[in-house]
Residue, then its C-alpha position, 0 to 999 in steps of 0.5 A: m697845218e694841212f687842212q682836209i674835208q673828209k667824209l666819215h660814215s656819211a658825215i662831212i668833217f673838217v680836219w687839220r693835221g699838224k706837225n710840232n703844233a702842241d704849243r698851238i693846242v695848249s694856247f687854244l685849250s688855255a683860252y677856255k674856262t670851265k668848272q667841269l672837274s673832269f676837263n681841267v684845261s689848265l692841268m691838261s695843258d701842263y700835261i701836254q707841255a710836260q710830254q712835249r719836252h720829251g718828244v711825245i704828243t707833239d703832233w696834233t690833229v684837230v677835227l671840227i665835227n659836222n652833224t649832217d643831220d642838222k639841216k640848219g647849222i651855223k655859218i662859219n664863213e661864206d662857204i661853210t656851214v657846220g651842223l650842230t651836235k645834239r647831246s643830252d642836257s643832264e643839268t636841272q638848273v636852267n642856266h647850266y648845260t651839262i653833258n650826261k656822264s661828262h662824255i661828249i665823244d662819239p666812239k667812231h670819232e676817236y680814230i679819225d686820225l689813225t691810218d687804215d692799217e692802224i685801225r685794222r690792227a686795233l680792230e683785230k685786237s678788239k676782236k681778240d679781246a671779245i673772244e677772250k671775254g666769251k663774246d661774239s667777235s663778229r659783232v665787233n665792227k670798230p676798235s675799242p677805245v683802249r686799243i685805239k689808244e694803244i695803237r695811236p703813235e706816242n707823238q700823236g694827239l687828237l682834239l675834237i671840237y663839237i658845236l653843240n645845239p643850245q636847245p638840247d630839249l625841244e620842249k624847253p627854251a634854248l639855253s643860249d642864243i649861240p651854240f656851245v662849244g664842246l671839246a674832247v681830247s684823245f691821248p695815246w698810251i705813253e709808256k713812260d709819260i711824265k707824271i703830273e697831278y691830273a683830274v681823276n674821275e669816272q672816266f677811268l672806269k669808262e675806259i675799262l667799260d668802253y663808253p657811257d650807258e646813256l647815248d644820244e640820237e646819232d648813236i642809236d644805229d651804232p652796232l656796238i650799242t646793241e651790246k650795252e645791256e649784254k655788256g652790263t650783265e656780263m660786268k655784273s656777273f664778272l664782279l660777282r664771280t670775282m668777289k665770291d673768290k674773296e668772300n672768306f676775307n672777313k670771316e674773322l673781321s671784328i665789326h659790331f652792329y647795333e640796331g636803334i631803339n623804339i622811342s616815345y615822342s612828345k609834342q613838346h618838352n616838359p621840364g619835369e619829364i624823367k622818361t626818355v622821350a623825343v621832342p621837336e626842339q633842342v633843350e638843355s642836355s638833349v641829344p639828336l635823334i637820328r632816323a633813317e630819313d635823316i641820313d644819306r650817302y656821306y650825309i647826316k641832317p645837321y639839325p634833326d627834327f627831334q631831340v632826345v631828353n634823358a637819353g641815359e644808356i641808349l646814348t651812342k657815345e662812340k664814333s659810328i657808321i649809321t645806315p638804315v636797318i633795311y637796305t634800299d639804297q646806299k645811305c651810309t654816313l659817319s657820326e662822331g657820337g653823341f646821338v640816339a639812333d631810332s629803330n630804323c637805323l643800324t650803327v656799325q663800329s669796329s676797333e680793327l679798321a678805320l670807319e672812314y675806310l669801311l664807309a668808303l666800301f659800303n658807299s661804293a659802286l662795287f658794294a651796290f654791284y655786289n648786292i644787286g637785287r637785294k633791296g629789302e634785306k637787312t643791311e647787316i647781312l649784306i655788310k657781313e657777306f661783303p668781302v672786306i679787304t683789310d690789308t691795304q696801304y692806301t687806307p690813310a689816303m682813302n680816309a682823308l678823301v672820306e673826311s673831305i666828302l663828309r665836310l663838303q656834304q654838310d653844306q647841301a645848299s652849296r652847288e659847288n660843294r655838291v659838285i666837288s663831293s660828287y666828284f670825290m665820290n667818283v674818285l673813291d669808287v675808282a679807288v675801291f675798284e682798283i683795290y679789288f681788281p688791281e690786275i685790270f687797272k695794271n693791264n689798262r695802265l690806270n693808277v689812282l691809288s698811288e696818286l691818292k697817297k699824296n692827298r690830305a683832307f681839307 
């Protein structure tokens, strides 16, 4: 491999350019073990090998990022010291180091391997994109990720290596005596790539919206960053405008709403009691009392604090979505029935659509976007005004994913379950966006729904 020491935006970086070196990249990646679902090195290696057999992404550039702002660094050999990159640690547990948004890459690093002409063409297309979106193209001084991937030759891949500071927060002790290693891979758009099963996560949306909202200190002076708030506002406006075009979708949709009831409480169970009361213990023939504080996104408290005796006609027997009467956040879950909802809860039923599918919509990021600024209103009104797309062939696949999330969410004590369920929720968010905005996904060559059709609940 050809080795170079380059200067990029006042920083010194170390670059290796290779030909037909995909096997070495696969061997390098395969040596890493990680629990991060968005960077599955095994599946990534399979993908690279599958493309390599067809003459695609065969030539790789490897870049070791050197942060010149870090005066201490780490000594690689007698001649070279590499400055450590600082990234925010979003993990609350002391023995884990998780990058905010699972996104380590610096925007300007993604085109290190491109020629000046390729960068110029990508920048021109990015400026045209800005004009089409009604933005000031003069503020676009670097190509967008989508255009970088489009311009990058199909035979060319990029591996970025970041040596991470093990003490991201100076007010906390270091997480390790030695630095962590962070990896980022950038692929080209491959017109006829060989499909394999690969991890789907929130990065699909980030490819559309460019880069994460949370940035690290070396990004502060980046001209693109000044547009983040403006971009967020534009995205919200775009969603609201587009969704307004769909607002007549569910005028005839059959969704039924039932508010819970005010119930009397008793400190203890009286065996001779004939009234309907809630007691703080489970007794024979009692049923759970579901309160607003017992539910969360895809979650219902497995052992509610109160049980209802003599429920009678107030018992909800049917399978139902349960959510707070007043909208404060996305807290929708599903129950198979056999409960009583208190006056702060709303139950939702439909004989026309699968409740799992509706649950995915009401818990989605799209629903949250659509209802920005409406906290404190009745959830029933928000649901009635949300356009529900009913004609979708992907409902069974989404139902299976929802069922998996509900099972995982039952065990909140398991960190592994929380991580996987959070990951699946992100996948569902992407799937909902694709249902409502298929053209955006098609134009960006993204496809989640067709992959979901292969899945079953577990």
